[in-house]
N, C-alpha and C positions, 0 to 999 in steps of 0.2 A: 234813340228818341227821334233823331232826324228822319230815319227810315219810317218809323211809325207815323210821323207827321205827314210825310210824303204820301204814304198809302192812304191815310185818312183824307188827304186833300184831293186825291185822284178822283176824276169823275167816274161815276158808275154808269154802265150802259145797261139799259133795261130791254129785255126781250120778252116776248109773249109766252114762251114755253119753257118749262123746267122738266128735265128728264133725269130724275135721280136714279131710276132703274137703268137708264142708258149708261150713266156714270159707273154704276156698280158692275154692269155687264162688261163694259170696256176694261175696267181695272182688273176684273177677274180673269179676263183672257190674257193679260200681260204676265201673270204668274206662270212659271214654268218655261219662260222664254230665255233663260240664261242663268245668271247668278241666283242661287237659292239661299235665302236667309233663313233664320230660325223661326220667323213668324211671317204670316201674310196678313197685312193690315191695310185697309183702305180708309182714308180720312176724307170725308165729304162735307162740304159746307154749301149752304144754299139759302136763298131768300124766298123760296116759294114751294108750293106743293108739287108732287109728281103729277103733272098734267099733260105729259107727253111720253110716248113709249109704252112699254108693256107694264103690267101690274107690278108695283113695287114689292108687294109681298112675295111674289114668285122669285123676283131677282134676289131679294134678301135671303129667302130660304135656300136657293141654290148656292149662293155665296157661302152661307153658313155651313151647308153640307160639305163644301170643299175645304172647310177649316179656316176660312177667311174671317178675320175680325173686322167689323164695320164700326167706325166711329163717325158721329154726326155732329155738326155745329150749325145751329140755326142762326141766320144772320137777320137781325132786325133792321128793316128798311122803312124809315119814316118818310121817305120821299113820296110825294103824291104820285099815283099811277099816271102814265101818259093819257092824254085826252082820248076818250073813246074806250079805253081798256076797262074802266070801272063798270061799264054796261055789260061786259061779257059775262 
């Protein structure tokens, strides 16, 4: 519970871009680099849409073709966006 409280209290840093496709591509390249487990699974969490990098559908499709399982966790962020970001 102390660890969870520390994570909850930690400040979140907000950046302007989210590349879910980049995370999928990066993780997919790591498979086959050494120890091989019985499954290839990528867990992704994020608080935004894929607004940077290549099309997420292509990245997802290629990962699934390689037999990679993709899990996703949407993070709800109720923090107001930084000044000027809402106009984008």
